N, CA, C and O atoms as a GROMACS GRO file, in nm:
protein
  416
    1MET      N    1  -0.930   4.581  -2.653
    1MET     CA    2  -0.830   4.633  -2.561
    1MET      C    3  -0.839   4.785  -2.560
    1MET      O    4  -0.879   4.846  -2.660
    2LYS      N    5  -0.804   4.845  -2.450
    2LYS     CA    6  -0.817   4.989  -2.433
    2LYS      C    7  -0.685   5.044  -2.380
    2LYS      O    8  -0.613   4.974  -2.310
    3PRO      N    9  -0.651   5.170  -2.414
    3PRO     CA   10  -0.527   5.226  -2.363
    3PRO      C   11  -0.532   5.245  -2.211
    3PRO      O   12  -0.640   5.254  -2.152
    4ALA      N   13  -0.415   5.250  -2.150
    4ALA     CA   14  -0.405   5.267  -2.005
    4ALA      C   15  -0.435   5.411  -1.966
    4ALA      O   16  -0.416   5.503  -2.045
    5ARG      N   17  -0.481   5.430  -1.845
    5ARG     CA   18  -0.516   5.564  -1.795
    5ARG      C   19  -0.395   5.657  -1.791
    5ARG      O   20  -0.411   5.778  -1.811
    6HIS      N   21  -0.275   5.604  -1.766
    6HIS     CA   22  -0.158   5.692  -1.759
    6HIS      C   23  -0.120   5.748  -1.897
    6HIS      O   24  -0.040   5.842  -1.905
    7GLN      N   25  -0.175   5.692  -2.005
    7GLN     CA   26  -0.148   5.743  -2.139
    7GLN      C   27  -0.248   5.850  -2.180
    7GLN      O   28  -0.232   5.913  -2.285
    8LEU      N   29  -0.350   5.870  -2.100
    8LEU     CA   30  -0.456   5.966  -2.129
    8LEU      C   31  -0.407   6.109  -2.112
    8LEU      O   32  -0.339   6.142  -2.015
    9THR      N   33  -0.443   6.193  -2.208
    9THR     CA   34  -0.422   6.337  -2.198
    9THR      C   35  -0.543   6.403  -2.262
    9THR      O   36  -0.636   6.334  -2.304
   10HIS      N   37  -0.544   6.534  -2.269
   10HIS     CA   38  -0.660   6.605  -2.324
   10HIS      C   39  -0.615   6.698  -2.436
   10HIS      O   40  -0.505   6.754  -2.433
   11CYS      N   41  -0.703   6.714  -2.536
   11CYS     CA   42  -0.678   6.804  -2.648
   11CYS      C   43  -0.670   6.947  -2.595
   11CYS      O   44  -0.753   6.988  -2.513
   12ARG      N   45  -0.572   7.024  -2.641
   12ARG     CA   46  -0.556   7.162  -2.595
   12ARG      C   47  -0.671   7.251  -2.641
   12ARG      O   48  -0.700   7.352  -2.577
   13ARG      N   49  -0.737   7.216  -2.750
   13ARG     CA   50  -0.843   7.300  -2.804
   13ARG      C   51  -0.981   7.265  -2.748
   13ARG      O   52  -1.052   7.351  -2.697
   14CYS      N   53  -1.019   7.136  -2.760
   14CYS     CA   54  -1.156   7.098  -2.722
   14CYS      C   55  -1.164   7.022  -2.590
   14CYS      O   56  -1.273   6.991  -2.544
   15GLN      N   57  -1.050   6.990  -2.529
   15GLN     CA   58  -1.041   6.920  -2.401
   15GLN      C   59  -1.094   6.776  -2.406
   15GLN      O   60  -1.121   6.717  -2.301
   16ALA      N   61  -1.108   6.719  -2.524
   16ALA     CA   62  -1.151   6.579  -2.536
   16ALA      C   63  -1.037   6.487  -2.493
   16ALA      O   64  -0.920   6.521  -2.511
   17PRO      N   65  -1.069   6.371  -2.438
   17PRO     CA   66  -0.964   6.277  -2.398
   17PRO      C   67  -0.898   6.214  -2.520
   17PRO      O   68  -0.966   6.161  -2.608
   18ILE      N   69  -0.764   6.220  -2.526
   18ILE     CA   70  -0.690   6.165  -2.638
   18ILE      C   71  -0.568   6.089  -2.586
   18ILE      O   72  -0.532   6.099  -2.469
   19ILE      N   73  -0.505   6.015  -2.675
   19ILE     CA   74  -0.376   5.952  -2.649
   19ILE      C   75  -0.285   5.990  -2.764
   19ILE      O   76  -0.331   6.010  -2.877
   20TRP      N   77  -0.156   5.998  -2.737
   20TRP     CA   78  -0.058   6.027  -2.841
   20TRP      C   79   0.007   5.896  -2.882
   20TRP      O   80   0.049   5.817  -2.798
   21CYS      N   81   0.016   5.875  -3.012
   21CYS     CA   82   0.075   5.753  -3.067
   21CYS      C   83   0.182   5.792  -3.168
   21CYS      O   84   0.185   5.905  -3.217
   22LEU      N   85   0.270   5.698  -3.197
   22LEU     CA   86   0.368   5.716  -3.304
   22LEU      C   87   0.318   5.638  -3.425
   22LEU      O   88   0.275   5.524  -3.413
   23THR      N   89   0.325   5.702  -3.542
   23THR     CA   90   0.283   5.632  -3.663
   23THR      C   91   0.386   5.527  -3.699
   23THR      O   92   0.506   5.550  -3.688
   24SER      N   93   0.338   5.413  -3.744
   24SER     CA   94   0.430   5.306  -3.780
   24SER      C   95   0.499   5.336  -3.913
   24SER      O   96   0.604   5.279  -3.941
   25ALA      N   97   0.442   5.425  -3.995
   25ALA     CA   98   0.501   5.456  -4.124
   25ALA      C   99   0.626   5.542  -4.112
   25ALA      O  100   0.728   5.513  -4.174
   26ASN      N  101   0.618   5.650  -4.031
   26ASN     CA  102   0.733   5.742  -4.025
   26ASN      C  103   0.768   5.789  -3.884
   26ASN      O  104   0.854   5.876  -3.870
   27GLY      N  105   0.706   5.736  -3.782
   27GLY     CA  106   0.742   5.770  -3.645
   27GLY      C  107   0.698   5.907  -3.599
   27GLY      O  108   0.752   5.958  -3.501
   28ARG      N  109   0.602   5.967  -3.666
   28ARG     CA  110   0.551   6.098  -3.622
   28ARG      C  111   0.442   6.078  -3.519
   28ARG      O  112   0.376   5.974  -3.513
   29ARG      N  113   0.423   6.182  -3.436
   29ARG     CA  114   0.320   6.176  -3.331
   29ARG      C  115   0.183   6.206  -3.392
   29ARG      O  116   0.169   6.295  -3.475
   30GLN      N  117   0.084   6.129  -3.349
   30GLN     CA  118  -0.053   6.149  -3.397
   30GLN      C  119  -0.149   6.137  -3.280
   30GLN      O  120  -0.143   6.040  -3.205
   31PRO      N  121  -0.238   6.236  -3.262
   31PRO     CA  122  -0.338   6.224  -3.156
   31PRO      C  123  -0.452   6.132  -3.201
   31PRO      O  124  -0.498   6.140  -3.315
   32VAL      N  125  -0.495   6.046  -3.111
   32VAL     CA  126  -0.602   5.950  -3.139
   32VAL      C  127  -0.702   5.961  -3.024
   32VAL      O  128  -0.663   5.978  -2.909
   33ASN      N  129  -0.831   5.950  -3.056
   33ASN     CA  130  -0.932   5.953  -2.951
   33ASN      C  131  -0.908   5.841  -2.851
   33ASN      O  132  -0.869   5.730  -2.889
   34PHE      N  133  -0.932   5.869  -2.725
   34PHE     CA  134  -0.905   5.773  -2.617
   34PHE      C  135  -0.995   5.650  -2.625
   34PHE      O  136  -0.949   5.538  -2.603
   35GLU      N  137  -1.122   5.670  -2.657
   35GLU     CA  138  -1.216   5.558  -2.661
   35GLU      C  139  -1.202   5.482  -2.793
   35GLU      O  140  -1.196   5.544  -2.899
   36PRO      N  141  -1.198   5.349  -2.788
   36PRO     CA  142  -1.199   5.269  -2.912
   36PRO      C  143  -1.326   5.298  -2.993
   36PRO      O  144  -1.431   5.326  -2.936
   37ASP      N  145  -1.314   5.292  -3.125
   37ASP     CA  146  -1.424   5.327  -3.215
   37ASP      C  147  -1.425   5.229  -3.332
   37ASP      O  148  -1.327   5.220  -3.406
   38ASP      N  149  -1.536   5.157  -3.350
   38ASP     CA  150  -1.546   5.059  -3.457
   38ASP      C  151  -1.552   5.124  -3.595
   38ASP      O  152  -1.531   5.056  -3.696
   39THR      N  153  -1.580   5.254  -3.602
   39THR     CA  154  -1.584   5.323  -3.731
   39THR      C  155  -1.451   5.390  -3.763
   39THR      O  156  -1.437   5.450  -3.869
   40GLY      N  157  -1.354   5.382  -3.674
   40GLY     CA  158  -1.225   5.446  -3.693
   40GLY      C  159  -1.145   5.382  -3.805
   40GLY      O  160  -1.170   5.268  -3.843
   41ASN      N  161  -1.047   5.457  -3.857
   41ASN     CA  162  -0.967   5.405  -3.967
   41ASN      C  163  -0.821   5.383  -3.928
   41ASN      O  164  -0.734   5.374  -4.015
   42VAL      N  165  -0.794   5.375  -3.798
   42VAL     CA  166  -0.658   5.344  -3.753
   42VAL      C  167  -0.664   5.230  -3.651
   42VAL      O  168  -0.763   5.210  -3.582
   43ALA      N  169  -0.554   5.156  -3.645
   43ALA     CA  170  -0.539   5.048  -3.547
   43ALA      C  171  -0.426   5.086  -3.454
   43ALA      O  172  -0.317   5.122  -3.500
   44VAL      N  173  -0.450   5.080  -3.325
   44VAL     CA  174  -0.353   5.120  -3.223
   44VAL      C  175  -0.304   4.994  -3.152
   44VAL      O  176  -0.382   4.905  -3.119
   45SER      N  177  -0.173   4.987  -3.128
   45SER     CA  178  -0.117   4.874  -3.054
   45SER      C  179  -0.016   4.927  -2.953
   45SER      O  180   0.043   5.034  -2.971
   46ASN      N  181   0.002   4.852  -2.847
   46ASN     CA  182   0.097   4.888  -2.743
   46ASN      C  183   0.226   4.812  -2.773
   46ASN      O  184   0.228   4.690  -2.772
   47GLY      N  185   0.334   4.886  -2.800
   47GLY     CA  186   0.461   4.824  -2.832
   47GLY      C  187   0.528   4.762  -2.710
   47GLY      O  188   0.488   4.788  -2.596
   48ALA      N  189   0.628   4.682  -2.735
   48ALA     CA  190   0.702   4.617  -2.626
   48ALA      C  191   0.774   4.720  -2.539
   48ALA      O  192   0.802   4.694  -2.422
   49ASP      N  193   0.802   4.839  -2.596
   49ASP     CA  194   0.870   4.945  -2.522
   49ASP      C  195   0.773   5.032  -2.444
   49ASP      O  196   0.815   5.130  -2.381
   50GLY      N  197   0.642   4.999  -2.446
   50GLY     CA  198   0.543   5.075  -2.373
   50GLY      C  199   0.488   5.194  -2.449
   50GLY      O  200   0.404   5.268  -2.397
   51VAL      N  201   0.532   5.213  -2.573
   51VAL     CA  202   0.487   5.324  -2.656
   51VAL      C  203   0.369   5.275  -2.740
   51VAL      O  204   0.366   5.161  -2.784
   52LEU      N  205   0.271   5.364  -2.760
   52LEU     CA  206   0.157   5.330  -2.845
   52LEU      C  207   0.193   5.358  -2.990
   52LEU      O  208   0.248   5.463  -3.022
   53TYR      N  209   0.162   5.264  -3.077
   53TYR     CA  210   0.187   5.278  -3.220
   53TYR      C  211   0.054   5.274  -3.294
   53TYR      O  212  -0.038   5.203  -3.253
   54VAL      N  213   0.044   5.349  -3.402
   54VAL     CA  214  -0.079   5.356  -3.480
   54VAL      C  215  -0.046   5.329  -3.626
   54VAL      O  216   0.057   5.372  -3.677
   55ARG      N  217  -0.136   5.257  -3.692
   55ARG     CA  218  -0.124   5.234  -3.835
   55ARG      C  219  -0.260   5.256  -3.898
   55ARG      O  220  -0.363   5.239  -3.832
   56THR      N  221  -0.261   5.292  -4.024
   56THR     CA  222  -0.387   5.312  -4.095
   56THR      C  223  -0.443   5.178  -4.138
   56THR      O  224  -0.370   5.091  -4.185
   57VAL      N  225  -0.573   5.162  -4.121
   57VAL     CA  226  -0.641   5.042  -4.169
   57VAL      C  227  -0.669   5.065  -4.316
   57VAL      O  228  -0.748   5.152  -4.352
   58THR      N  229  -0.606   4.987  -4.402
   58THR     CA  230  -0.618   5.004  -4.546
   58THR      C  231  -0.679   4.879  -4.609
   58THR      O  232  -0.703   4.779  -4.541
   59ALA      N  233  -0.704   4.886  -4.740
   59ALA     CA  234  -0.754   4.769  -4.812
   59ALA      C  235  -0.651   4.657  -4.812
   59ALA      O  236  -0.687   4.539  -4.813
   60ALA      N  237  -0.524   4.693  -4.810
   60ALA     CA  238  -0.418   4.591  -4.808
   60ALA      C  239  -0.407   4.524  -4.671
   60ALA      O  240  -0.376   4.406  -4.663
   61ARG      N  241  -0.433   4.599  -4.564
   61ARG     CA  242  -0.427   4.545  -4.427
   61ARG      C  243  -0.553   4.586  -4.350
   61ARG      O  244  -0.546   4.671  -4.262
   62PRO      N  245  -0.669   4.525  -4.385
   62PRO     CA  246  -0.795   4.569  -4.324
   62PRO      C  247  -0.825   4.508  -4.189
   62PRO      O  248  -0.911   4.558  -4.117
   63ASP      N  249  -0.757   4.401  -4.153
   63ASP     CA  250  -0.791   4.329  -4.030
   63ASP      C  251  -0.724   4.389  -3.908
   63ASP      O  252  -0.609   4.433  -3.912
   64ILE      N  253  -0.798   4.388  -3.798
   64ILE     CA  254  -0.743   4.430  -3.670
   64ILE      C  255  -0.682   4.306  -3.606
   64ILE      O  256  -0.751   4.206  -3.584
   65LYS      N  257  -0.555   4.311  -3.578
   65LYS     CA  258  -0.482   4.196  -3.523
   65LYS      C  259  -0.505   4.185  -3.372
   65LYS      O  260  -0.545   4.283  -3.309
   66PRO      N  261  -0.479   4.068  -3.314
   66PRO     CA  262  -0.487   4.056  -3.168
   66PRO      C  263  -0.388   4.152  -3.103
   66PRO      O  264  -0.273   4.163  -3.145
   67GLY      N  265  -0.433   4.221  -3.001
   67GLY     CA  266  -0.350   4.319  -2.932
   67GLY      C  267  -0.368   4.459  -2.986
   67GLY      O  268  -0.316   4.554  -2.928
   68GLU      N  269  -0.441   4.476  -3.096
   68GLU     CA  270  -0.471   4.608  -3.152
   68GLU      C  271  -0.616   4.643  -3.121
   68GLU      O  272  -0.698   4.555  -3.096
   69TRP      N  273  -0.647   4.771  -3.124
   69TRP     CA  274  -0.785   4.815  -3.115
   69TRP      C  275  -0.806   4.924  -3.218
   69TRP      O  276  -0.714   5.000  -3.250
   70GLN      N  277  -0.928   4.932  -3.267
   70GLN     CA  278  -0.963   5.028  -3.370
   70GLN      C  279  -1.000   5.160  -3.306
   70GLN      O  280  -1.072   5.163  -3.206
   71ALA      N  281  -0.952   5.269  -3.364
   71ALA     CA  282  -0.978   5.401  -3.306
   71ALA      C  283  -0.992   5.504  -3.418
   71ALA      O  284  -0.972   5.474  -3.536
   72MET      N  285  -1.027   5.625  -3.378
   72MET     CA  286  -1.046   5.736  -3.472
   72MET      C  287  -0.938   5.840  -3.446
   72MET      O  288  -0.916   5.876  -3.330
   73PRO      N  289  -0.870   5.890  -3.551
   73PRO     CA  290  -0.776   5.999  -3.531
   73PRO      C  291  -0.850   6.121  -3.476
   73PRO      O  292  -0.961   6.151  -3.519
   74HIS      N  293  -0.789   6.190  -3.382
   74HIS     CA  294  -0.858   6.302  -3.319
   74HIS      C  295  -0.879   6.419  -3.416
   74HIS      O  296  -0.973   6.496  -3.400
   75HIS      N  297  -0.793   6.433  -3.515
   75HIS     CA  298  -0.810   6.541  -3.612
   75HIS      C  299  -0.945   6.532  -3.683
   75HIS      O  300  -1.001   6.634  -3.724
   76ALA      N  301  -0.997   6.411  -3.697
   76ALA     CA  302  -1.124   6.392  -3.767
   76ALA      C  303  -1.245   6.430  -3.682
   76ALA      O  304  -1.352   6.454  -3.737
   77THR      N  305  -1.230   6.436  -3.551
   77THR     CA  306  -1.345   6.459  -3.464
   77THR      C  307  -1.332   6.581  -3.374
   77THR      O  308  -1.425   6.609  -3.297
   78CYS      N  309  -1.222   6.654  -3.380
   78CYS     CA  310  -1.202   6.769  -3.291
   78CYS      C  311  -1.309   6.874  -3.318
   78CYS      O  312  -1.332   6.913  -3.432
   79LYS      N  313  -1.372   6.920  -3.211
   79LYS     CA  314  -1.478   7.020  -3.225
   79LYS      C  315  -1.423   7.160  -3.248
   79LYS      O  316  -1.496   7.247  -3.297
   80LEU      N  317  -1.298   7.184  -3.215
   80LEU     CA  318  -1.235   7.316  -3.234
   80LEU      C  319  -1.101   7.297  -3.308
   80LEU      O  320  -0.996   7.321  -3.250
   81PRO      N  321  -1.105   7.255  -3.435
   81PRO     CA  322  -0.979   7.230  -3.506
   81PRO      C  323  -0.903   7.360  -3.529
   81PRO      O  324  -0.962   7.468  -3.529
   82PRO      N  325  -0.772   7.349  -3.548
   82PRO     CA  326  -0.694   7.469  -3.577
   82PRO      C  327  -0.735   7.526  -3.711
   82PRO      O  328  -0.783   7.453  -3.798
   83PRO      N  329  -0.715   7.656  -3.730
   83PRO     CA  330  -0.751   7.715  -3.859
   83PRO      C  331  -0.667   7.655  -3.970
   83PRO      O  332  -0.550   7.620  -3.950
   84ARG      N  333  -0.727   7.642  -4.087
   84ARG     CA  334  -0.656   7.585  -4.201
   84ARG      C  335  -0.550   7.682  -4.249
   84ARG      O  336  -0.570   7.803  -4.252
   85ARG      N  337  -0.437   7.626  -4.287
   85ARG     CA  338  -0.330   7.708  -4.342
   85ARG      C  339  -0.361   7.737  -4.488
   85ARG      O  340  -0.409   7.651  -4.561
   86SER      N  341  -0.333   7.859  -4.528
   86SER     CA  342  -0.358   7.892  -4.667
   86SER      C  343  -0.248   7.835  -4.754
   86SER      O  344  -0.134   7.817  -4.710
   87GLY      N  345  -0.283   7.806  -4.875
   87GLY     CA  346  -0.187   7.751  -4.969
   87GLY      C  347  -0.112   7.860  -5.042
   87GLY      O  348  -0.045   7.832  -5.142
   88GLY      N  349  -0.121   7.984  -4.996
   88GLY     CA  350  -0.051   8.094  -5.062
   88GLY      C  351  -0.124   8.139  -5.187
   88GLY      O  352  -0.061   8.185  -5.282
   89GLY      N  353  -0.256   8.125  -5.187
   89GLY     CA  354  -0.334   8.159  -5.305
   89GLY      C  355  -0.351   8.308  -5.327
   89GLY      O  356  -0.405   8.349  -5.430
   90GLY      N  357  -0.308   8.391  -5.234
   90GLY     CA  358  -0.324   8.536  -5.249
   90GLY      C  359  -0.218   8.594  -5.341
   90GLY      O  360  -0.140   8.521  -5.402
   91GLN      N  361  -0.217   8.726  -5.350
   91GLN     CA  362  -0.117   8.794  -5.433
   91GLN      C  363   0.020   8.778  -5.371
   91GLN      O  364   0.037   8.795  -5.250
   92ARG      N  365   0.115   8.746  -5.453
   92ARG     CA  366   0.252   8.731  -5.405
   92ARG      C  367   0.329   8.858  -5.436
   92ARG      O  368   0.313   8.917  -5.542
   93THR      N  369   0.409   8.898  -5.344
   93THR     CA  370   0.496   9.012  -5.369
   93THR      C  371   0.635   8.959  -5.399
   93THR      O  372   0.681   8.862  -5.340
   94THR      N  373   0.699   9.024  -5.490
   94THR     CA  374   0.834   8.982  -5.525
   94THR      C  375   0.933   9.073  -5.455
   94THR      O  376   0.911   9.193  -5.440
   95SER      N  377   1.039   9.014  -5.414
   95SER     CA  378   1.144   9.092  -5.350
   95SER      C  379   1.277   9.037  -5.396
   95SER      O  380   1.290   8.918  -5.424
   96GLY      N  381   1.373   9.122  -5.405
   96GLY     CA  382   1.504   9.079  -5.447
   96GLY      C  383   1.512   9.048  -5.595
   96GLY      O  384   1.594   8.967  -5.638
   97VAL      N  385   1.426   9.112  -5.675
   97VAL     CA  386   1.427   9.087  -5.818
   97VAL      C  387   1.541   9.165  -5.881
   97VAL      O  388   1.561   9.283  -5.852
   98ARG      N  389   1.616   9.098  -5.967
   98ARG     CA  390   1.729   9.161  -6.034
   98ARG      C  391   1.676   9.270  -6.128
   98ARG      O  392   1.589   9.242  -6.211
   99PRO      N  393   1.726   9.394  -6.117
   99PRO     CA  394   1.675   9.503  -6.198
   99PRO      C  395   1.717   9.494  -6.346
   99PRO      O  396   1.652   9.554  -6.432
  100SER      N  397   1.819   9.421  -6.376
  100SER     CA  398   1.863   9.410  -6.517
  100SER      C  399   1.876   9.263  -6.554
  100SER      O  400   1.884   9.179  -6.465
  101PRO      N  401   1.877   9.230  -6.682
  101PRO     CA  402   1.888   9.091  -6.722
  101PRO      C  403   2.024   9.033  -6.681
  101PRO      O  404   2.120   9.106  -6.657
  102TRP      N  405   2.029   8.901  -6.674
  102TRP     CA  406   2.152   8.832  -6.638
  102TRP      C  407   2.260   8.859  -6.741
  102TRP      O  408   2.233   8.860  -6.861
  103GLN      N  409   2.379   8.881  -6.695
  103GLN     CA  410   2.493   8.900  -6.783
  103GLN      C  411   2.575   8.771  -6.787
  103GLN      O  412   2.593   8.704  -6.686
  104ARG      N  413   2.623   8.741  -6.905
  104ARG     CA  414   2.710   8.623  -6.915
  104ARG      C  415   2.853   8.658  -6.920
  104ARG      O  416   2.939   8.570  -6.928
   0.00000   0.00000   0.00000
């Protein structure tokens, strides 16, 4: 099964065709490549409300059920991914440090 054309949009960075889905775990939006992919690690299904839902294919639930199709998350294949956020590994500056020890 394949997503409908009206669900198609394009990545803002690389202009690849994608669809937006809601994760079944926490309801967050996740971009998924438009074309089904047998090497993908997510399963996409069309909900009764017309919304696309995505779940991760895991060892506990490895099978693709009827009505689902296997796809690849777009973050894994984007040709122009956003820059990585730093973990704050640089020098930290302190501000608002108390000039004297705490008084009881």
